[in-house]
Backbone as a ProteinNet text record, in pm:
[ID]
protein_1_A
[PRIMARY]
MKVIDCLRRSLFSCLANRPSIKPKSKKVKASSTAAPGTSSSSATVKNRPSASFADLFKDRKEEAPQEEDSLIDAAERPPSSPSRSVIVGTIFGHRRGRVAFCVQHDPTVPPPFLFELSIPTQLLAREMRSGLLRVALECHRSGRRAWKAYCNGRKVGYAVRRRPTEKERRVLEMVRSMSAGAGVLFPGDGGAGAGAEELGELMYMRATYERVVGSRDSVSYHLINPGGSPAQELSIFLLRSG
[TERTIARY]
1546.5	1519	1445.2	1487.5	1421.1	1280.4	1193.7	1055.5	1050.2	1136.9	1134.7	1170.5	1262.9	1296.5	1176.2	1100.5	979.6	878	858.8	762.2	807.6	940.2	990.4	979.8	1015.5	1007.9	864	773.8	632.2	582.8	630.1	587.7	643.5	771.6	831.7	758	717.9	649.5	518.9	460.2	334.6	355	480.5	506.5	519.5	537.1	551.6	423.5	437.5	318.7	242.5	117.2	33.1	-105.4	-177.3	-311.4	-406.2	-497.2	-599.7	-691.7	-722.4	-807.2	-932	-1043.3	-1170	-1239.9	-1277.1	-1345.5	-1481.1	-1514	-1642.4	-1753.3	-1716.5	-1817.1	-1819.6	-1902.6	-1916.4	-1812.4	-1726.7	-1622.4	-1504.9	-1439.2	-1325.9	-1198.8	-1112.2	-988.3	-872.5	-795.1	-678.4	-556.2	-462.2	-338.1	-246.2	-209.4	-129.8	-20.1	86.4	197.7	220.3	199.5	214.9	356	406.8	540.8	541.8	659.5	667.7	637.4	563.7	536.4	429.4	356.6	252.2	124.3	11.5	-118.6	-145.9	-232.1	-265.8	-411.4	-464.9	-603.4	-614.5	-728.8	-747.9	-743.6	-712.1	-698.8	-830.6	-941	-1072	-1144.1	-1183.1	-1252.3	-1391.7	-1493.6	-1630.2	-1664.5	-1753.5	-1799.2	-1867.9	-1831	-1897.2	-1966.7	-2077.2	-2143.7	-2049.2	-2028.6	-1938	-1986.9	-2116.5	-2171.5	-2115.6	-2078.4	-2027.9	-1900.6	-1810.4	-1685.3	-1712	-1804.8	-1837.9	-1900.7	-1982.8	-2044.8	-1939.8	-1837.9	-1729.3	-1663.4	-1647	-1584	-1670.1	-1802.1	-1890.9	-1891.3	-1884.9	-1886.3	-1764.8	-1657.8	-1534.1	-1514	-1616.4	-1601.5	-1555.7	-1610.5	-1575.2	-1430.9	-1376.3	-1240.4	-1139.5	-1184.5	-1092.8	-1001.7	-1052.3	-962.1	-848.5	-879.2	-775	-674.9	-722.8	-634.4	-545.2	-600.3	-520.1	-408.3	-438.8	-336	-224.3	-261.4	-160.6	-72.4	-127.5	-49.5	19.3	-44.1	13	99.2	46.8	123.3	211.7	211.6	294.1	243	239.1	190.3	160.2	59.3	24.7	133	202.9	311.5	435.9	553.3	675.6	697.7	713	735	873.5	888.4	1018.3	1118	1069.2	1153.8	1075.9	1145.6	1074.6	970	850.7	741.2	734.1	714.2	712.3	583.6	534.7	418.2	423.6	340.8	338.4	206.2	212.5	93.1	104.6	-2.6	-3.7	-4.6	87	95.2	72.5	5.4	-24.3	19.4	99.3	138	67.2	-7.1	-79.2	-95.8	-118.8	-137.6	-143.2	-203.6	-209.5	-71.2	-45.7	86.7	130.1	37.7	70.1	10	-12.9	-70.4	21.3	-36.6	39.7	26.2	117.4	124.3	48.1	-19.8	-86	-31.4	-28.7	22.1	-68.5	-101.3	-182.5	-139.8	-172.1	-141.4	-269.3	-274.3	-390.9	-345	-392	-367.4	-448.7	-570.6	-659.7	-693.7	-645.5	-669.9	-816.8	-905.7	-1048	-1117.4	-1047	-1104.8	-1040.9	-1119.4	-1063	-984.9	-875.8	-795.6	-870.1	-851.9	-919.4	-862.5	-742.8	-679.3	-569.1	-516.9	-401.3	-319.7	-202.2	-117.4	-116.6	-146.8	-132.4	-7.4	91	217.9	216.6	289.8	301.1	404	459.2	557.2	485.9	524.6	464.3	498.7	407.5	429.1	552.5	575.5	691	821.5	824.8	945.5	974.5	870.9	890	944.7	896.3	944.7	1091.8	1134	1275.2	1363.2	1315.8	1394	1410.9	1316.6	1322.5	1424.2	1472	1566.6	1696.8	1732.3	1856.7	1846.3	1725.5	1707	1689.4	1697.7	1681.6	1587.4	1478.3	1382.2	1349.1	1375.9	1343	1261	1139.7	1049.7	1030	1053.8	1036	931.6	835.7	732	744.6	750.9	772.4	667.7	613.1	513.5	545.1	479	491.6	378.5	401.7	300	167.4	175.5	53.8	-23.1	36.2	-33	-2.8	-82.2	-53.6	-102.7	-179.9	-235.5	-135.2	-48.1	50.4	186.4	247.4	375.2	475.4	599.4	707	749.1	775.6	808.7	951.9	1024.1	1161.6	1171.4	1245.3	1264.7	1414.3	1466.8	1610.1	1694.1	1649.9	1725.6	1699	1618.9	1590.4	1445.1	1424.5	1288.6	1216.1	1098.6	1024.4	885.2	858.9	728.3	662.3	532.1	453.8	362.9	308.3	210.3	94.9	-22.3	-142.6	-204.1	-237.1	-309.5	-458.4	-533.6	-676.9	-750.4	-882.4	-967.1	-961.1	-966.2	-969.2	-1101.9	-1096.6	-1217.7	-1286.1	-1406.6	-1480	-1403.4	-1343.8	-1267.1	-1146.4	-1078.7	-961.9	-1001.1	-1116.5	-1163.1	-1196.4	-1246.2	-1273.9	-1144.4	-1040.5	-910.9	-859.2	-865.8	-817.8	-903	-1031.2	-1118	-1078.9	-1041.2	-1007.3	-879.3	-788.6	-660.7	-649.6	-759.5	-750.4	-709.8	-733.9	-693.8	-547.8	-479.2	-339.8	-248.8	-155.2	-61.2	62.3	103.7	218.5	208	227	220.8	209	215.1	204.6	127.5	60.3	-18.1	-71.1	-165.3	-219.4	-368.3	-443.6	-585.1	-599	-659.7	-670.4	-790.8	-787.2	-903.9	-1028	-1135.4	-1258	-1280.3	-1174.4	-1190.3	-1262	-1320.3	-1398.3	-1319.8	-1189.8	-1112.7	-1041	-1032.8	-957.7	-1028.5	-1161.1	-1236.3	-1254.4	-1343.3	-1370.9	-1252.6	-1230.5	-1121.3	-985.8	-981.8	-854.9	-781.8	-855	-790	-679.9	-702	-602.1	-483.6	-507.1	-400.5	-329	-384.4	-321.2	-364.4	-299.5	-334.4	-307.1	-383.8	-361.5	-274.2	-155	-60.5	-63.8	-39	-37.8	73.1	123.2	220.6	181.8	159	110	209.2	241.3	340.3	319.3	389.9	387.5	502.8	472.5	573.2	583.2	702.7	720.8	705.8	615.6	591.9	670.5	757.6	842.7	810.3	766.4	738.1	859.6	930.4	1047.5	1012.9	914.3	868.2	730.8	675.1	544.7	553	674.3	693.1	758	772.7	836.4	782.7	752.8	710.4	760.3	799.4	851.4	795.4	793.2	743.2	852.6	888.9	997.4	945.5	968.3	920.2	986.3	906.1	956.5	984.5	1107.1	1146.5	1137.6	1042.1	1030.2	1152.9	1241.6	1362.3	1462.9	1442.4	1531.5	1644	1650.1	1756.2	1736	1840.6	1825.7	1816.7	1860.8	1861.4	1720.2	1687.8	1558.9	1575.1	1500.6	1516.8	1406.6	1300.8	1192.3	1141.6	1158	1119.2	1047	948.5	873.6	876.2	918.5	934.2	835.2	769.9	682.5	744.1	771.6	837.7	758.1	752.4	684.4	782.9	790.3	885.1	812.1	886.6	829.8	750.4
-1695.2	-1600	-1479.1	-1363.3	-1244.2	-1232.5	-1171.9	-1153.7	-1068.1	-966.1	-879.4	-957.5	-1059.9	-1143.4	-1224.4	-1274.7	-1351.9	-1266	-1144.7	-1055	-1016.1	-987.5	-942.5	-1052.3	-1175.9	-1285.8	-1313.9	-1301.1	-1321.5	-1218	-1092.8	-986.4	-1008.6	-1056.2	-1081.6	-1192.5	-1295.9	-1407.4	-1364.1	-1256.3	-1205.8	-1141.6	-1099.2	-1030.4	-1126.8	-1254.4	-1352	-1359.8	-1378.2	-1388.8	-1514.8	-1498.3	-1612.4	-1585.7	-1689.2	-1666.9	-1613.1	-1530.2	-1476.7	-1588.7	-1590.1	-1694.8	-1632.1	-1672.8	-1619.6	-1726.5	-1693.4	-1792.8	-1829.6	-1960.9	-2007	-1989.3	-1985.3	-1969	-1826	-1800	-1665.4	-1635.8	-1733.2	-1710.1	-1639.2	-1554.9	-1478.4	-1544.1	-1581.2	-1647.7	-1550.1	-1536.8	-1448.6	-1532.2	-1537.8	-1610.7	-1527.7	-1577.4	-1497.5	-1580.4	-1512.6	-1574.2	-1498.6	-1562.8	-1495	-1512	-1409.8	-1416.2	-1510.8	-1574.9	-1667.5	-1597	-1665.5	-1611.8	-1506.7	-1488.5	-1386.7	-1449.6	-1383.4	-1433.3	-1391.6	-1465.3	-1432.4	-1461.6	-1400.5	-1425	-1560.4	-1621.7	-1751.3	-1738.2	-1851.5	-1847.8	-1816.5	-1851.7	-1825	-1724.2	-1615	-1508.8	-1495.8	-1510.4	-1499	-1354.3	-1336.8	-1202	-1141.4	-1019.9	-947.9	-827.3	-783.6	-663.6	-545.5	-476.7	-362.7	-252.5	-253.3	-147.7	-155.1	-275.6	-288.2	-208.5	-219.4	-143.6	4.3	37.4	178.1	240.8	161.9	214.8	248.8	164.5	195.5	326.6	345.3	467.4	588.7	576.5	688.6	720.5	616	638.5	714.6	712.7	776.4	912.5	968	1095.6	1205.5	1206.9	1312.8	1300.9	1179	1159.3	1178.1	1181.3	1188.2	1309.5	1433.2	1548	1534.8	1486	1469.4	1363.7	1257	1151.7	1204.1	1287.8	1343.6	1429.6	1511.6	1596.3	1512.1	1402.2	1322.8	1245.3	1206.9	1126.6	1207.9	1315.9	1393.6	1507	1582.5	1693.5	1648.4	1520.8	1460.4	1495.4	1623.3	1665.4	1813.9	1856.1	1997.2	2080.8	2021.2	2090	2002.2	2063.1	1982.9	1911.5	1780.2	1708.9	1736.8	1725.3	1747.8	1640.3	1522.1	1413	1334	1261.3	1184.8	1092.1	1092.7	1008.8	883	767.3	640.4	563.9	494.9	409.5	301.6	199.6	88	88.4	76.8	76.6	-36.4	-59.2	-155.8	-78.6	-111.3	-44	-141.4	-94.4	-178.6	-108.5	-177.1	-130.6	-220.7	-163.1	-245.8	-171.6	-248.4	-189.5	-297.1	-264.9	-359.2	-374.9	-491.4	-522.6	-422.2	-375	-273.8	-137.8	-117.5	9	81.3	168.1	248.3	193.3	238	189.2	281.5	223.8	299.5	252.3	344.5	312.7	375.9	300.3	354.6	291.3	358.4	307.2	305.9	214.7	200	174.3	254.8	226.2	104.6	95.1	-17	-83.7	-206.3	-271.9	-290.9	-288	-306.9	-177.8	-65.9	63.9	113	145.4	191.6	320.4	338.9	460.8	581.4	700.2	819.8	867.5	823.4	866	767.5	779.6	702	786.2	737	801.8	717.2	779.7	713.3	768.5	682.6	723.5	700.5	784.8	765.7	658.3	593.2	486.5	361.2	307.3	181.9	68.2	-24.4	-136	-216.5	-235.8	-313.2	-243	-109.2	-34.6	-49.3	-42.1	-56.7	-195.1	-297.3	-433.3	-446.2	-381.5	-386.4	-319	-207.5	-137	-222	-309.4	-392.7	-505	-531	-640.8	-616.6	-491.2	-460.3	-488.2	-510.6	-533.3	-405.9	-291.6	-162.9	-76.1	-33.6	52.6	170.7	290.2	412.6	502.7	529	616.7	743.8	858.1	987.4	1068.4	1123.7	1209.6	1346.4	1449.9	1585.5	1679.7	1764.6	1860.8	1997.7	2100.5	2237	2262.6	2349.4	2377.3	2421.9	2500.6	2557.1	2457.4	2343.1	2244.7	2103.8	2050.2	1919.4	1804.4	1831.4	1722.3	1668.7	1755.5	1713.1	1696.4	1582	1549.2	1506.1	1551.4	1501.5	1365.1	1272.4	1135.4	1100.1	1041	995.8	849.5	772.9	631.4	602.4	564.9	540.9	657.5	778.6	898.7	957.8	893.4	943	988.8	1102.5	1151.2	1064.3	1017.8	925.5	977.8	1103.4	1159.5	1223.5	1198.3	1263.9	1163.8	1209.8	1131.5	1223.1	1164.8	1240.6	1179.9	1263.8	1218.7	1233.5	1125.2	1128.9	1025.5	1034.6	936.3	803.4	690.7	562.5	542.1	476.1	444.8	323.4	295.2	179.3	50.6	42	-77.6	-94.3	15.7	9.1	-29.4	16.2	-23.4	-172.9	-226.1	-369.8	-450.4	-401.9	-470.3	-474.1	-360.5	-353.8	-438.9	-450.2	-535	-681.2	-721.6	-861	-903.5	-809	-844.5	-792	-745.4	-679.6	-774.1	-905.8	-1000.8	-1042.6	-993.7	-1029.1	-923.4	-964.6	-870.5	-851.1	-953.6	-942.8	-1050.2	-1012.7	-1108.4	-1038.8	-1115.6	-1062.2	-1161.1	-1111.2	-1198.9	-1126.7	-1190	-1136.2	-1166.2	-1071.1	-1089.2	-1088.3	-1192	-1205.2	-1128.9	-1091.3	-1026.8	-1113.2	-1050.7	-1123.6	-1146.8	-1133.8	-1144.2	-1020.8	-1031.5	-921.9	-794.5	-802.9	-682.6	-628.4	-706.3	-661.7	-548.7	-549.2	-440.2	-455.3	-369.1	-371.7	-315.8	-368.3	-320.6	-373.1	-470.2	-522.2	-604.8	-655	-737.1	-660.3	-531.8	-452.1	-418.3	-398.9	-359.6	-479.2	-597.7	-715.8	-742.1	-840.2	-879.4	-765.4	-765.3	-667.4	-731.8	-674.8	-728.6	-645	-708.5	-635.3	-688.2	-601.5	-638.7	-566	-641	-585.5	-619.8	-521.7	-545.1	-446.5	-470.9	-381.5	-282.6	-155	-49.3	27	79.1	172.2	313.2	388.9	526.9	619.4	700.9	791.5	935.3	1014	1155.7	1234.9	1295.7	1374.6	1515.9	1575.6	1711.4	1726.4	1846.9	1867.5	1861.1	1860.5	1858.5	1730	1631.1	1507.1	1386.8	1282.2	1154.9	1044.8	933.3	823.9	691.1	593.5	459.3	359.4	273.6	177.6	36.9	-50.1	-187.2	-255.5	-321.8	-393.4	-537.8	-579.9	-716.3	-801.1	-892.9	-976	-1060.9	-1074.7	-1154	-1090.2	-960.4	-894.4	-817.5	-811	-735.8	-587	-513.2	-369.7	-286	-341.9	-264.8	-247.9	-126.7	-98.4	-112.7	-205.5	-233	-171.1	-125	-60.5	56.2	177	297.1	393.3	462.5	564.8	691.9	802.3	929.7	1032.1	1106.3	1217	1345.4	1439.5	1564	1682.5	1787.4	1910	2025.7	2107.7	2218.6	2348.3	2457.9	2589.2	2647.2
593.6	484.3	540.6	504.1	553.3	496.7	572.3	527.3	402.4	395.4	276.3	151.9	165.4	50.7	6.5	104	71.8	-0.3	48.1	-14.7	-153.7	-166.1	-295.1	-399.7	-362.4	-458	-498.3	-402.1	-433.5	-531.5	-514.9	-605	-743.8	-751.2	-881.4	-955.6	-881.8	-946.3	-1009.8	-955.7	-1010.6	-1146.2	-1177.2	-1303	-1419.9	-1390.7	-1497.4	-1578.2	-1710.5	-1796	-1760.6	-1735.7	-1703.7	-1759.6	-1801.7	-1857.4	-1753.6	-1797.7	-1707.3	-1663	-1539.3	-1482.6	-1427.1	-1474.9	-1425.4	-1342.6	-1223.1	-1138.2	-1194	-1184.1	-1235.5	-1133.2	-1007.6	-903.6	-856.5	-758	-704.4	-598.6	-571.2	-473.5	-538.8	-462.4	-512.5	-464.4	-557.8	-521.8	-533.1	-429	-428.5	-400	-497.8	-478.6	-393.6	-278	-185.8	-124.9	-87.4	-18.3	109.3	221.7	349.8	399.2	467.8	523.4	641.9	666.6	780.5	910.7	996.5	1129.2	1133.1	1022.5	1019.9	973.2	1002.7	960.6	819.4	750	612.6	590.6	485.3	449.8	384.4	389.2	328	178.5	111.4	-33.3	-100.2	-36.8	-94.2	-7.8	-70.2	2.4	-53.4	30.6	-16	-44.8	-141	-172.2	-51.5	-18.6	89.3	29.7	87.6	35.8	44.5	-68	-68.7	23.4	54.3	139.4	280.2	326.2	462	480.4	385.2	394.5	372.5	283.6	259.3	382.7	453.8	575.3	679.9	689.2	781.8	744	615.2	566.3	599.7	583.8	613.3	762.1	844.1	988.4	1035.9	958.2	999.9	935.1	873.9	805.2	899.2	1019.4	1111.9	1158.3	1157.2	1202.7	1091.2	966.2	853.3	855.1	879.7	879.1	979.7	1099.4	1199.4	1154.9	1093.6	1046	934.9	846.2	739.3	795.1	895.8	954.3	1014.8	1080.4	1149.3	1052.9	936	844	735.4	689.2	580.7	632.5	729	783.8	899.3	925.9	1030.5	1169.4	1204.7	1336.1	1329.9	1405.6	1404.7	1471.5	1566.5	1634.6	1629.1	1607.8	1604.1	1737	1736.5	1861.9	1917.5	2050.1	2111.9	2072.1	2040.4	1993.1	1889.5	1800	1697.3	1756.9	1698.3	1745	1659.6	1723.5	1652	1681.9	1581.3	1597.8	1491.2	1505.3	1411.6	1337.2	1204.8	1120.9	1017.6	944.7	834.7	703.6	614.4	485.1	371.1	266.5	150.6	23.2	-57.6	-190.6	-290.7	-383.8	-480.6	-612.5	-718.1	-850.3	-956.3	-1069.8	-1181.5	-1244	-1299.6	-1354.2	-1459.7	-1541.1	-1642.2	-1605.9	-1477.1	-1431.8	-1335.7	-1254.1	-1159.6	-1018.2	-934.5	-797.1	-702.8	-606	-499.6	-365.6	-270.2	-136.5	-32.8	71.1	180	311.1	420.4	553.8	636.4	732.2	819.1	962	1055.2	1196.3	1239	1188.1	1216	1083.2	1057.6	929.3	896.2	996.4	970.5	929.2	937.6	902.1	772.7	670.8	543.7	562.1	488.4	502.6	447.4	506.8	455.9	323.4	289.3	164.6	129.5	8.2	-35.3	-131.7	-166.8	-265.9	-392.4	-505.7	-634.9	-701.4	-724.5	-783.1	-933.1	-1004.9	-1149.6	-1183	-1080.8	-1101.6	-1152.4	-1268.7	-1314.2	-1218.4	-1203	-1112.1	-1150.3	-1280.2	-1324.3	-1288.8	-1297.6	-1260.8	-1112	-1031.1	-887.2	-854	-923.1	-899	-936.5	-1045.8	-1084.8	-980.7	-925	-823.7	-697.9	-671.9	-551.7	-563.5	-683.7	-701.3	-626.5	-606	-535.6	-386.1	-336.2	-193.9	-115.3	-182.5	-115.5	-197.3	-137.2	-205.5	-115.8	-166	-93.7	-185	-144.3	-219.2	-138.2	-200.9	-134	-209	-135.5	-191.6	-126.6	-209.7	-158.6	-215.1	-130.6	-175	-117.5	-173.1	-123.5	-25.5	70.3	171.5	110	2.9	-55.6	-141.3	-173.7	-257.1	-213.5	-121	-64	-151.6	-253.9	-333.5	-434.3	-488.7	-587.7	-520	-541	-478.2	-584.8	-572.3	-657.2	-603.7	-694.5	-653.9	-693	-598.8	-621.3	-579.8	-658.2	-629.3	-628.5	-514	-497.3	-548.4	-515.8	-547.9	-684.2	-767.9	-902.7	-911.7	-976.5	-993.2	-1095.1	-1057.7	-1144	-1178.1	-1148	-1181.5	-1061.4	-1050.1	-945.5	-874.6	-764.6	-689.5	-651.7	-638.1	-603.3	-478.4	-382.7	-264.3	-291.1	-272.5	-302.1	-218	-223.2	-156.2	-231.9	-162.4	-232.3	-303.9	-418.3	-492.4	-430.1	-476.3	-426	-456.8	-575.8	-611.9	-519.9	-489.8	-401.6	-259.8	-215.1	-82.2	-77.8	-189.3	-193.8	-186.1	-254.1	-248.2	-104.6	-36	101.9	195.4	164.6	246.1	231.4	110.5	85.9	157.4	182.3	244.7	387.8	444.7	574.9	687.5	673.2	776.9	764.1	662	638.6	700.2	783.2	844.1	758	684.8	595.1	488.8	363.9	255.4	121.7	15.5	-119.7	-204.8	-306.9	-391.7	-513.6	-579.9	-704.4	-712.3	-767.4	-797.2	-948.4	-1002.9	-1147	-1201.4	-1329.9	-1390.8	-1373.2	-1330.4	-1302.9	-1155.6	-1074.8	-930.1	-878.6	-761.1	-705.5	-688.1	-654.5	-628.9	-749.6	-858.6	-975.5	-1047.7	-1048.2	-1108	-1257.4	-1311.2	-1454.3	-1531.3	-1653.1	-1736.4	-1694.3	-1602.3	-1552.8	-1657.7	-1759.1	-1860.6	-1932.1	-1959.2	-2030.2	-1941.3	-1811.8	-1719.5	-1658.3	-1674.4	-1617.9	-1474.7	-1413.3	-1277.3	-1179.2	-1071	-965.2	-858.3	-838.1	-740.5	-613.5	-502.5	-376.2	-285.4	-201.4	-99.1	28.7	132.9	258.9	369.3	453.9	558.6	672.6	781.5	896.6	885.9	910.4	899.7	1031.1	1055	1165.4	1110.2	1168.3	1125.7	1218	1159.3	1235.7	1196.9	1292.9	1270.3	1315.4	1218.8	1252.4	1293	1223.5	1251.7	1189	1194.2	1132.4	980.3	924.8	779.9	730.2	812.5	767.2	843.9	769.5	828	735.8	791.4	710.1	759.5	668.1	698.1	661.8	756	736	760.8	663.5	675.7	794.6	876.3	992.9	953.6	972.2	940.5	1066.5	1076.1	1196.1	1222.9	1122.5	1141.7	1234.2	1267.6	1361	1297.2	1165.2	1099.3	1122.1	1164	1190.3	1064	952	827.2	774.2	728.9	667.1	516.1	457.2	315.5	230.7	292.4	218.7	303.1	252.2	326.1	234	288.6	216	299.5	236.9	306.2	251	339.2	301.2	355.1	265.4	303.2	252.8	332.3	292.3	302.9	198.1	194.6	165	173.1	140.8	252.9
[MASK]
++++++++++++++++++++++++++++++++++++++++++++++++++++++++++++++++++++++++++++++++++++++++++++++++++++++++++++++++++++++++++++++++++++++++++++++++++++++++++++++++++++++++++++++++++++++++++++++++++++++++++++++++++++++++++++++++++++++++++++++++++

């Protein structure tokens, strides 16, 4: 079975109606399904001081502008040939909320920014049923914060590039030891955050992606299938025009 099938089925199972479960102890339980042949976080994650992850974020303030240029603008100068690297990407969002996407070169270091898409999580899950998901985000040179969003060739709204919130950093901290997998955080869990009861469970899918820089105005992320299949079944494209 392909890893993408495992991730997709795990994400679909999260959409099923299930009662909210609140942990009775101070331990945070995250239901997760790890892909075969990859490491995953333990089912029980102890509460960690949120300041530890925030401190990492503060320590990287000076590096953030350079990181933004490399990931958003692709490259300051057009490369002579496409540049490739491997990163970890995380797609997450509440079941009745919106989807967020971020990438990390180092899973232990919080990302300097993420993309919040206006795509509902349930819509994204339906698009994944075909086995092929392509998300394209396009912006104008003069306004990099607002991006037009397309899903499998259809315009689905907009996306915003912004700094991650404290709650989002906690979510990424909880899954940072996972290289590939999918799961759900229930309302009341440490990463679900306040007000999660109305938005439903927080679902996440984490995987390894190949980052391809085509030019200073284009960069794409393609899910790496450890099974060896050459076909890319999940891709995210960032394009800049004008």
